[in-house]
C-alpha positions as CSV (number, residue, x, y, z in Angstrom):
1,Q,79.2,122.1,-7.3
2,V,80.4,118.8,-9.1
3,Q,80.9,115.8,-7.1
4,L,81.6,112.1,-7.7
5,V,79.4,109.7,-5.6
6,E,80.5,106.1,-5.4
7,S,78.5,103.1,-4.4
8,G,79.2,99.4,-4.0
9,G,82.3,97.7,-2.5
10,G,82.4,95.9,0.8
11,L,83.4,92.3,1.7
12,V,83.5,89.8,-1.0
13,Q,84.6,86.2,-1.0
14,P,87.4,85.0,-3.3
15,G,86.2,84.0,-6.5
16,G,83.2,86.3,-6.0
17,S,82.1,89.4,-8.0
18,L,81.5,93.1,-7.2
19,E,80.0,96.1,-8.9
20,L,81.2,99.6,-8.3
21,S,79.3,102.6,-9.5
22,C,80.1,106.3,-9.7
23,V,77.7,109.1,-10.5
24,A,78.9,112.6,-11.3
25,S,76.5,115.1,-9.7
26,G,75.8,118.7,-10.7
27,T,75.2,120.8,-13.6
28,I,77.6,119.0,-16.1
29,F,77.9,119.6,-19.8
30,S,80.4,117.0,-20.6
31,I,83.3,114.8,-19.0
32,G,86.4,113.6,-20.9
33,S,87.1,110.2,-19.3
34,M,85.8,108.3,-16.3
35,G,87.5,105.6,-14.6
36,W,88.4,103.5,-11.4
37,Y,91.7,103.4,-9.6
38,R,92.6,101.4,-6.5
39,Q,95.1,101.9,-3.7
40,T,96.5,99.4,-1.0
41,P,98.4,100.5,2.1
42,G,102.0,101.5,1.2
43,Q,101.3,101.4,-2.5
44,E,100.7,104.0,-5.1
45,R,97.3,104.5,-6.5
46,E,97.0,102.3,-9.7
47,M,94.5,102.4,-12.7
48,V,92.1,99.6,-12.7
49,A,89.9,100.7,-15.8
50,V,89.1,103.8,-17.7
51,Y,86.4,104.6,-20.1
52,M,87.7,107.2,-22.4
53,S,85.6,110.0,-24.0
54,G,85.7,108.5,-27.6
55,G,84.3,105.2,-26.3
56,S,87.4,103.1,-26.0
57,T,88.4,101.5,-22.6
58,K,91.7,100.8,-20.8
59,I,92.0,97.8,-18.5
60,A,94.9,97.1,-16.4
61,G,96.8,94.0,-17.1
62,S,96.3,92.7,-13.6
63,V,92.5,92.6,-14.0
64,K,92.2,91.9,-17.8
65,G,89.6,89.3,-18.3
66,C,88.2,89.8,-15.0
67,A,87.0,93.5,-15.2
68,T,84.6,95.3,-17.3
69,I,84.1,99.0,-17.4
70,S,80.8,100.7,-18.7
71,R,79.6,104.2,-19.0
72,A,76.3,105.8,-19.3
73,Y,76.8,109.3,-20.7
74,A,73.3,110.6,-20.1
75,Q,73.4,109.7,-16.4
76,E,77.2,110.7,-16.0
77,T,77.7,107.2,-14.7
78,V,80.6,104.8,-14.8
79,T,80.3,101.2,-13.6
80,L,83.2,98.7,-12.9
81,Q,82.3,95.1,-12.8
82,M,84.8,92.5,-11.6
83,N,84.5,88.8,-11.2
84,N,86.6,85.9,-10.0
85,L,88.0,88.2,-7.4
86,D,91.3,87.5,-5.5
87,P,92.5,88.8,-2.1
88,R,95.1,90.9,-4.1
89,D,92.1,92.8,-5.6
90,S,91.4,94.2,-2.1
91,G,91.9,98.1,-1.6
92,V,90.2,101.3,-1.7
93,Y,88.7,101.9,-5.0
94,Y,88.5,105.4,-6.4
95,C,86.3,107.0,-9.0
96,H,88.1,109.5,-11.3
97,A,86.7,111.9,-13.9
98,Y,88.8,113.9,-16.2
99,R,88.0,117.1,-18.1
100,I,84.7,117.9,-16.6
101,I,83.1,120.9,-18.0
102,S,80.2,122.2,-15.8
103,L,78.2,125.3,-15.1
104,T,81.2,126.5,-12.8
105,D,84.2,124.8,-14.3
106,R,85.9,124.5,-17.7
107,D,88.4,121.9,-16.9
108,L,87.9,119.9,-13.8
109,T,89.6,116.8,-12.6
110,L,87.9,114.9,-9.6
111,W,88.4,112.0,-7.3
112,G,85.7,110.2,-5.4
113,Q,86.0,109.7,-1.7
114,G,87.0,106.0,-2.1
115,T,85.2,102.9,-1.4
116,L,86.8,99.9,0.4
117,V,86.7,96.4,-1.2
118,T,88.0,93.5,0.9
119,V,88.3,90.1,-0.8
120,S,88.6,87.6,2.0
121,S,86.8,84.4,3.1
């Protein structure tokens, strides 16, 4: 069974940095895109950054210049690095994987369980 396992997050001071990692576990043959979304109370989940299957990336305008996304295909891992964090960057960050082809699935989309990021002094 394919799962997304997230790590990182926690309490970060304003102006600080964080790194979130997500690993897709299971017998996986390929994944289309992998990325990070975030959600704050009362708000819809929004894209932060996505690493597309072809190697291009999408970065939300609200974090452009402060966020970098990278992907290790062999390890089925996607990593989000953010710097110069602002309290508005607080929220639950979710890993997302699209078009997973695995031993048991031909076209699976998954969300991670979410990891809380709090930017506060």
